[in-house]
C-alpha positions, 0 to 999 in steps of 0.5 A: 938538433944542432943547427947553425943560424945567424939572425939579426933581431933588429940589432940583437944577434941570436945565438949562432950554434946550439946543440941540444937546444932546450924548449920552453913549455910553450914550444908546442904553442909556438909551432901551432901558431906558425912561429919562426923558431931560432936558437936563442939563449940555449932555447928554441925561441920564436923570433916572429909569427905570421903577423911579422915583426913590424905588425907585432911591434905596432900591435904591442904599442896599441893593444896587448902582446903576449911574450914567452920569456920562459928562457929567463932565469926566475929563482928564489933566494932564501935564508939557510935557516928558513923564512918567516922572520918578518923585517929582521929576516928581510934585512938579513937576506938583503944584506947578503944580496947587497954584497953582490949588487949596488942597489938598496935591497934592504929598503924594498917594501913588501911587494916592491921590485927593483932593477939592479946589476950584478957586478964583478970585483972591478965594478963591471956589469955581469948582468941586469936582474930584477929583485923582488921582496915578497908580500906577507910576513911568512915569506920574509927572508926570501927574495924573488929574482929574475936574471937573464936567460943567456947568463942564468947559469953564471949568475946562479953559480955566483949566488951559490958560491958567494952565499954558501951556507947562508942562503939557498937558491931554488931555480924556477925556470921549469915554469912558464914565465910570460909577459903581457905588454901594451895599453890593453894588457891591464884590462885583459889581466884583470879578467884573470887576476882581479886586483892586479890592476891596482899594482903599480909599476915594479910591484907584485902580488901572488895569486891562486890560479886553478889551485896553483900559486903564481906570481904577477908582477907589473913590469916588462921590457917594452916601455909599455904598461904590462905584467909578467907572470910566473906560473906552473905549466899545468895552470899556465898553458890553459891560461894562455890558450884562453888569453889568446881567444881575446881579440886584444891579445896576439903572440909576439916574438923576439924580433918585436921584443927587441925593437920595442925595448930599443925604442924604449931606450932599454939596455940589452945585456951583452950588447949595451952593457957587459963586464967592461962597462960600469953602471955609470958608463951605461947610464944606469947610475939610478940603480945605485941609491943614496944609501949604497953610494954613501956606504960604498960597500959593493963590488967595484965601489972605488971605480964606480964612485970615481965615475960618479964624482969625476965623470966617465970617458964614454957614455951610453947615448941614444943615436938617430940615423938621419937617413933610412939605413939602420946603423947596426951593432958594431957600426963605428961612430965618427966626427971629422973622420975620427972614431968617437964611439960605437953602436951597440944596438940598432935597427928600425923603430916602427913606432917612430918610423925611422932608424934608432940606435944606442951606443957609446961615445966619448963624453965630450960628444955625448950631448943631445944634438951632437952631429955624428957620422955613422960608418954604415957599410963603409960609407959615412951616413949622417946621424945625431946624438939624441935623448932617450927614450925614443918613445915615452914610457907608459908605466903605471906609477 
């Protein structure tokens, strides 16, 4: 099944070559619906459906878009001695995970999730991930974690090595993980999971579906209100088939997923953040809560705390090209003929009807309104630094 494909998904390049590509449980559905499939994170994934990227993007902003994200890395991390120990058990598993991430995991309430970053010893970002404290005293001492698909094997190996003999990792990437995003997502979801409409952003609850336990989280990566659902294929396939009979729901591919997250000013791992960048450079300082900053007991703390105190040399910013030509990843950013930065994500924003981009520029030129030149195909084209996001977030707070 080895193929060579180079594809730009509104600034994010799909994998070039993959042998023995995996398929998610929704693969047959993608084929049935006429999806264009490409190699991505080791899987054959849908980049778009017959509707096309532009209309899929707009549909999600106005209705409800259903995304297959089963290539991601859902897993459960549990204390070696078992779970069910209430707050004490949560404190113990949180303390273990906090040796790897800079966020306050101990302070999570039951049912609450938190976006954080996995750090190397120098404070560089190895991945971004969501960590959730489950509901119910019987589930304490465990955490539900979702890591990025492209680096899930790396992440899981880090967890297993660092926490060997203390915690057990159970991978759940054999299940369906799907996202339903958009202003009508909550109404659709409440038909299938009554009570989920009461969830706030970055909270979750378990449900029973056809006798199978599944997890519903109010989160997503489009800037819209929405949910992610982890469910077994046996229960998930008929669920999705039924959801797609709802006129408010359409399947959405990777192309629109990328343009949606770019308009929302959200980072793509491997592009807008990587091991060379710390969270402060990436404008993700908000993932480090006060208790962790004061404790300074996370990987790379010396570098990161110095970045907080002294500032950074470069910073991630929003960029608006002022002509119609998009500035793609790798585009040099110049001022008066001198390179001051680089674009890390770029494409066209269907909602705002103009090109959008993110990148790193020297801190002296990071203020919104700063005029820049974007070197697109060897020609300087005008642009400016702008505040993120390009479209407002519509999360339920």
